Backbone as CSV, one residue per row, in Angstrom:
resi,resn,N_x,N_y,N_z,CA_x,CA_y,CA_z,C_x,C_y,C_z
1,MET,0.848,-1.168,0.000,0.000,0.000,0.000,0.894,1.231,0.000
2,LYS,0.591,2.168,-0.856,1.374,3.389,-0.950,0.981,4.356,0.156
3,LYS,1.939,5.183,0.517,1.688,6.204,1.529,0.578,7.125,1.035
4,GLY,-0.327,7.467,1.937,-1.424,8.359,1.579,-2.691,7.618,1.177
5,GLN,-2.557,6.322,0.927,-3.737,5.544,0.589,-4.250,4.885,1.853
6,GLY,-5.533,5.015,2.100,-6.126,4.380,3.262,-6.517,2.954,2.955
7,LYS,-6.942,2.263,3.977,-7.424,0.895,3.827,-8.688,0.915,2.972
8,LYS,-8.781,-0.020,2.069,-9.960,-0.117,1.205,-11.157,-0.586,2.031
9,GLU,-12.270,0.111,1.859,-13.490,-0.235,2.586,-14.092,-1.527,2.049
10,SER,-14.537,-2.383,2.946,-15.223,-3.601,2.514,-16.638,-3.249,2.093
11,ARG,-17.292,-4.160,1.396,-18.687,-3.938,0.982,-19.585,-3.750,2.198
12,LEU,-19.343,-4.528,3.253,-20.144,-4.417,4.463,-19.937,-3.060,5.128
13,GLU,-18.690,-2.640,5.258,-18.408,-1.339,5.865,-19.064,-0.212,5.080
14,ARG,-18.992,-0.295,3.751,-19.595,0.726,2.893,-21.114,0.732,3.039
15,ALA,-21.730,-0.451,3.102,-23.188,-0.541,3.247,-23.644,0.032,4.581
16,VAL,-22.932,-0.300,5.660,-23.298,0.221,6.980,-23.139,1.732,7.013
17,LYS,-22.038,2.228,6.470,-21.790,3.668,6.434,-22.891,4.380,5.646
18,ASN,-23.223,3.855,4.482,-24.273,4.458,3.659,-25.625,4.410,4.342
19,MET,-25.898,3.313,5.052,-27.185,3.175,5.730,-27.374,4.283,6.751
20,PHE,-26.334,4.583,7.526,-26.469,5.580,8.570,-26.369,7.001,8.033
21,GLN,-25.680,7.200,6.935,-25.570,8.532,6.375,-26.835,8.945,5.635
22,ALA,-27.423,8.052,4.898,-28.535,8.405,4.021,-29.896,7.980,4.564
23,ASN,-29.936,7.273,5.682,-31.188,6.733,6.216,-31.889,5.813,5.233
24,SER,-31.134,5.263,4.306,-31.695,4.273,3.391,-30.564,3.360,2.929
25,TYR,-30.935,2.173,2.487,-29.937,1.251,1.960,-30.607,0.235,1.065
26,SER,-29.803,-0.424,0.271,-30.255,-1.511,-0.590,-29.416,-2.736,-0.285
27,SER,-30.023,-3.889,-0.474,-29.322,-5.132,-0.201,-29.854,-6.208,-1.133
28,SER,-29.079,-7.251,-1.287,-29.512,-8.374,-2.104,-29.070,-9.657,-1.420
29,SER,-30.024,-10.543,-1.196,-29.697,-11.849,-0.633,-30.740,-12.840,-1.113
30,ASN,-30.399,-14.087,-1.068,-31.300,-15.161,-1.503,-31.796,-14.950,-2.931
31,GLY,-31.084,-14.150,-3.713,-31.498,-13.891,-5.085,-32.532,-12.797,-5.235
32,TYR,-32.942,-12.185,-4.134,-33.944,-11.119,-4.160,-33.327,-9.844,-3.591
33,SER,-33.565,-8.726,-4.254,-33.016,-7.465,-3.753,-34.115,-6.674,-3.050
34,HIS,-33.693,-5.896,-2.059,-34.647,-5.037,-1.365,-33.981,-3.720,-0.996
35,SER,-34.819,-2.712,-0.790,-34.326,-1.417,-0.332,-35.161,-1.001,0.871
36,VAL,-34.510,-0.270,1.771,-35.169,0.216,2.989,-34.901,1.701,3.080
37,GLN,-35.961,2.465,3.283,-35.826,3.915,3.402,-36.490,4.357,4.699
38,HIS,-35.724,5.010,5.565,-36.240,5.518,6.840,-36.646,6.971,6.660
39,LEU,-37.927,7.237,6.812,-38.472,8.589,6.725,-38.938,9.008,8.116
40,PRO,-39.225,10.287,8.326,-39.630,10.729,9.671,-40.835,9.977,10.248
41,GLU,-41.827,9.644,9.427,-43.041,9.015,9.939,-43.198,7.554,9.544
42,ASN,-42.428,7.096,8.559,-42.588,5.744,8.024,-41.242,5.107,7.715
43,ILE,-41.281,3.791,7.558,-40.184,3.055,6.954,-40.763,2.408,5.704
44,LEU,-40.124,2.637,4.573,-40.580,2.081,3.308,-39.631,0.967,2.887
45,ILE,-40.191,-0.177,2.557,-39.401,-1.320,2.115,-39.945,-1.778,0.769
46,GLU,-39.050,-1.960,-0.189,-39.421,-2.522,-1.481,-38.548,-3.742,-1.725
47,MET,-39.191,-4.807,-2.160,-38.463,-6.045,-2.422,-38.863,-6.559,-3.801
48,LYS,-37.866,-6.759,-4.662,-38.120,-7.260,-6.011,-38.177,-8.779,-5.960
49,LEU,-39.316,-9.317,-6.415,-39.561,-10.756,-6.336,-40.045,-11.290,-7.689
50,PRO,-39.181,-11.272,-8.695,-39.621,-11.742,-10.014,-40.026,-13.210,-9.984
51,GLY,-41.140,-13.501,-10.636,-41.609,-14.886,-10.733,-42.382,-15.386,-9.528
52,ILE,-42.525,-14.566,-8.498,-43.249,-14.966,-7.286,-44.682,-14.437,-7.365
53,LYS,-45.624,-15.242,-6.912,-47.025,-14.824,-6.884,-47.399,-14.336,-5.491
54,LYS,-48.362,-13.440,-5.453,-48.802,-12.818,-4.200,-49.176,-13.859,-3.140
55,GLU,-49.837,-14.915,-3.555,-50.292,-15.937,-2.598,-49.136,-16.748,-1.995
56,HIS,-47.923,-16.557,-2.526,-46.755,-17.268,-1.992,-45.915,-16.385,-1.058
57,LEU,-46.487,-15.244,-0.665,-45.784,-14.303,0.215,-46.507,-14.162,1.540
58,SER,-45.736,-13.974,2.590,-46.305,-13.617,3.888,-45.272,-12.774,4.627
59,TYR,-45.741,-11.989,5.584,-44.822,-11.190,6.391,-45.371,-11.064,7.793
60,GLU,-44.461,-10.800,8.731,-44.862,-10.557,10.105,-43.829,-9.654,10.761
61,TYR,-44.275,-8.887,11.727,-43.399,-8.002,12.501,-43.229,-8.629,13.880
62,VAL,-41.985,-8.961,14.233,-41.704,-9.628,15.497,-40.436,-9.030,16.114
63,ASN,-40.550,-8.543,17.335,-39.390,-8.074,18.103,-38.475,-7.122,17.328
64,GLY,-39.078,-6.143,16.657,-38.282,-5.145,15.936,-37.809,-5.583,14.571
65,ASN,-38.229,-6.765,14.123,-37.835,-7.283,12.815,-39.049,-7.529,11.931
66,LEU,-38.915,-7.194,10.664,-39.928,-7.556,9.682,-39.432,-8.821,9.003
67,ARG,-40.207,-9.874,9.096,-39.842,-11.169,8.516,-40.732,-11.408,7.301
68,ILE,-40.104,-11.545,6.144,-40.823,-11.795,4.891,-40.518,-13.232,4.475
69,GLN,-41.575,-14.014,4.238,-41.391,-15.404,3.817,-41.881,-15.568,2.389
70,ILE,-41.072,-16.265,1.597,-41.349,-16.472,0.182,-41.357,-17.976,-0.079
71,ASP,-42.521,-18.482,-0.486,-42.649,-19.894,-0.840,-42.363,-19.999,-2.336
72,GLN,-41.216,-20.540,-2.681,-40.793,-20.607,-4.077,-41.402,-21.774,-4.849
73,ARG,-42.238,-22.539,-4.229,-42.892,-23.708,-4.815,-41.924,-24.769,-5.303
74,ASP,-41.006,-24.415,-6.202,-40.047,-25.397,-6.726,-38.747,-25.410,-5.934
75,GLY,-38.672,-24.610,-4.892,-37.444,-24.523,-4.111,-37.778,-24.397,-2.634
76,PRO,-36.778,-24.120,-1.838,-36.993,-24.019,-0.393,-37.738,-22.734,-0.012
77,LEU,-38.336,-22.757,1.148,-38.957,-21.562,1.709,-37.841,-20.581,2.043
78,VAL,-37.965,-19.351,1.569,-36.954,-18.326,1.811,-37.504,-17.338,2.825
79,THR,-36.697,-17.009,3.833,-37.080,-16.017,4.826,-36.068,-14.880,4.799
80,GLU,-36.549,-13.681,4.627,-35.723,-12.475,4.664,-36.124,-11.704,5.913
81,THR,-35.168,-11.393,6.785,-35.446,-10.659,8.013,-34.758,-9.308,7.938
82,ILE,-35.546,-8.256,8.171,-35.034,-6.887,8.099,-35.293,-6.210,9.437
83,PHE,-34.236,-5.737,10.085,-34.395,-5.025,11.351,-34.969,-3.645,11.059
84,VAL,-36.099,-3.315,11.729,-36.735,-2.013,11.546,-36.904,-1.254,12.858
85,GLY,-36.663,-1.889,13.981,-36.758,-1.218,15.275,-38.082,-1.473,15.970
86,ASP,-38.142,-1.023,17.214,-39.310,-1.282,18.064,-40.405,-0.236,17.974
87,ASN,-40.184,0.844,17.251,-41.157,1.929,17.246,-42.134,1.853,16.068
88,ILE,-42.585,0.650,15.740,-43.496,0.423,14.618,-44.911,0.167,15.132
89,ASP,-45.882,0.806,14.492,-47.295,0.575,14.793,-47.709,-0.714,14.077
90,GLU,-47.723,-1.814,14.813,-48.006,-3.130,14.211,-49.359,-3.190,13.509
91,SER,-50.318,-2.407,13.981,-51.665,-2.435,13.392,-51.760,-1.573,12.131
92,ASN,-50.669,-0.900,11.766,-50.709,0.025,10.632,-49.581,-0.271,9.635
93,ILE,-49.425,-1.547,9.278,-48.461,-1.945,8.255,-49.242,-2.169,6.963
94,GLN,-48.845,-1.461,5.920,-49.535,-1.569,4.637,-48.636,-2.270,3.628
95,ALA,-49.232,-3.174,2.853,-48.469,-3.921,1.856,-49.191,-3.931,0.523
96,THR,-48.415,-3.805,-0.548,-48.943,-3.973,-1.902,-47.954,-4.855,-2.672
97,PHE,-48.483,-5.580,-3.634,-47.633,-6.414,-4.485,-48.087,-6.188,-5.917
98,LEU,-47.223,-5.543,-6.701,-47.576,-5.178,-8.067,-46.392,-5.441,-8.984
99,GLU,-46.620,-6.204,-10.037,-45.615,-6.495,-11.057,-44.300,-6.986,-10.454
100,GLY,-44.395,-7.914,-9.491,-43.217,-8.534,-8.917,-42.482,-7.717,-7.873
101,VAL,-43.094,-6.623,-7.406,-42.456,-5.792,-6.383,-43.371,-5.727,-5.158
102,LEU,-42.847,-6.184,-4.029,-43.543,-6.083,-2.746,-43.161,-4.753,-2.115
103,SER,-44.151,-3.930,-1.817,-43.921,-2.634,-1.173,-44.613,-2.635,0.177
104,LEU,-43.851,-2.326,1.212,-44.376,-2.290,2.581,-44.137,-0.905,3.170
105,THR,-45.161,-0.372,3.802,-45.044,0.895,4.528,-45.326,0.601,5.984
106,LEU,-44.334,0.851,6.826,-44.457,0.622,8.265,-44.553,1.979,8.955
107,LYS,-45.671,2.238,9.552,-45.907,3.513,10.245,-45.168,3.489,11.571
108,LYS,-44.390,4.547,11.825,-43.689,4.656,13.107,-44.655,5.187,14.160
109,LEU,-44.464,4.742,15.387,-45.270,5.234,16.501,-44.918,6.695,16.752
110,ASP,-45.902,7.562,16.792,-45.711,8.984,17.085,-44.646,9.630,16.198
111,GLY,-44.465,9.131,14.981,-43.511,9.733,14.044,-42.078,9.733,14.533
112,GLN,-41.715,8.762,15.381,-40.358,8.719,15.962,-39.318,8.357,14.938
């Protein structure tokens, strides 16, 4: 390493840094990509699920985590867990699934 050059950031370090700087991040795992955006009153999550049908999706909010389950029919059950925090109004989670994109809006308690 030449003088003046810092240590190269890993993908994980860059993702964590970006998440805290921009209040949003994108990730890809299990072959499905998702993005999370933290807004003052809501958390918005979009997950691209090509080839998946609405009836093969389920989600639940448990202990500060949003758990999304995808039944791939021809493959294993896939579970994606996204930490969203404890300040979510569980009774006010809205979901839509349109053209292979799952969109979830999680209302924060008292806009925290």
